[in-house]
C-alpha positions as CSV (number, residue, x, y, z in Angstrom):
1,M,-28.8,-58.1,39.4
2,Y,-29.6,-54.9,37.4
3,K,-27.8,-52.9,39.6
4,K,-24.5,-55.0,39.5
5,Q,-24.8,-54.8,36.0
6,K,-24.8,-50.9,35.9
7,V,-22.4,-50.4,38.2
8,G,-20.0,-52.8,36.3
9,A,-20.9,-51.1,33.1
10,I,-19.9,-47.8,35.2
11,I,-16.6,-49.1,36.0
12,K,-15.5,-50.7,32.4
13,E,-16.4,-46.6,31.3
14,M,-14.5,-45.7,34.0
15,Y,-11.3,-47.7,33.3
16,R,-11.4,-47.0,29.3
17,L,-11.4,-43.0,29.9
18,I,-8.6,-43.3,31.9
19,F,-6.8,-45.3,29.5
20,V,-7.9,-42.6,26.8
21,V,-6.3,-39.8,28.7
22,K,-3.1,-41.8,29.6
23,Y,-2.8,-42.7,25.8
24,V,-3.2,-38.8,24.9
25,D,-0.8,-37.8,27.6
26,R,2.2,-40.2,26.9
27,H,1.9,-38.9,23.1
28,Q,1.6,-35.5,23.6
29,I,-0.6,-34.6,20.7
30,G,0.6,-30.9,19.5
31,I,3.0,-28.4,17.5
32,I,6.7,-30.1,17.8
33,E,9.9,-28.9,16.2
34,V,12.1,-31.8,14.1
35,V,15.5,-31.0,12.9
36,C,16.6,-32.6,10.1
37,N,20.6,-33.0,9.0
38,D,22.1,-35.0,5.7
39,H,25.6,-34.1,6.9
40,L,26.4,-32.2,3.2
41,G,25.8,-29.2,4.9
42,K,21.9,-28.5,5.1
43,K,20.3,-28.5,8.3
44,V,16.6,-28.2,8.7
45,R,13.9,-26.9,11.7
46,V,10.8,-28.1,10.7
47,K,7.7,-27.8,13.1
48,C,4.5,-30.4,12.0
49,N,2.2,-31.7,14.7
50,S,2.7,-35.0,15.9
51,D,-0.4,-36.8,14.6
52,D,1.2,-36.1,11.2
53,T,2.8,-39.0,9.2
54,I,6.5,-39.2,8.2
55,W,4.8,-38.6,4.3
56,D,3.8,-35.3,5.5
57,L,7.0,-34.3,7.4
58,K,8.6,-35.5,4.4
59,K,6.7,-32.9,2.2
60,L,7.8,-30.4,4.5
61,I,11.5,-30.9,4.8
62,A,11.5,-30.9,0.6
63,A,10.1,-27.8,0.4
64,Q,12.5,-26.1,2.5
65,I,15.5,-27.8,0.9
66,G,14.0,-27.6,-2.7
67,T,13.8,-31.5,-3.5
68,W,11.6,-34.0,-4.1
69,W,10.2,-35.3,-1.1
70,D,10.2,-39.1,-2.9
71,K,13.7,-38.8,-3.6
72,T,14.2,-38.1,0.4
73,L,14.8,-40.7,3.4
74,L,14.6,-40.3,7.0
75,K,16.4,-42.5,9.4
76,K,17.6,-42.2,13.1
77,W,20.8,-44.6,13.8
78,Y,19.7,-47.8,11.8
79,T,15.8,-47.5,11.8
80,I,14.4,-46.4,8.3
81,F,11.2,-44.8,9.1
82,K,8.4,-45.7,6.8
83,D,6.0,-43.1,5.2
84,H,2.5,-44.3,6.3
85,V,3.5,-44.2,10.3
86,S,2.8,-41.4,12.2
87,L,5.4,-39.4,14.3
88,A,4.0,-40.7,17.8
89,D,3.8,-44.0,17.2
90,Y,7.9,-43.5,16.2
91,E,8.2,-41.7,19.3
92,I,9.3,-38.8,17.9
93,H,9.1,-35.8,20.1
94,D,10.2,-32.1,20.0
95,G,13.8,-30.9,19.2
96,M,14.6,-34.5,17.9
97,N,17.3,-35.1,15.3
98,L,16.6,-37.2,12.5
99,E,19.4,-38.0,9.5
100,L,18.0,-37.1,6.3
101,Y,19.6,-39.5,3.1
102,Y,18.7,-38.7,-0.7
103,Q,17.7,-41.5,-3.1
């Protein structure tokens, strides 16, 4: 009985490790480049990590453009990105274009 429990625990641990590897591989944690266009003549390329939040990305964009970060809004089509969510959760990948709006 003891051996069966031990084997079961080992199998569960193996499945957990496979899930973690697939999760990390799918989200591609690393440095990405995001292109932001405000349709007013400013197009900015920003390098950031994929595990950064939208809040961090807004600060990087504001530093390059010269505006306040809290007065900007990032969108993709009709999706407005929330500040506390990471880029990997929104599936923002390397080379993606985002729309930049001013409030």
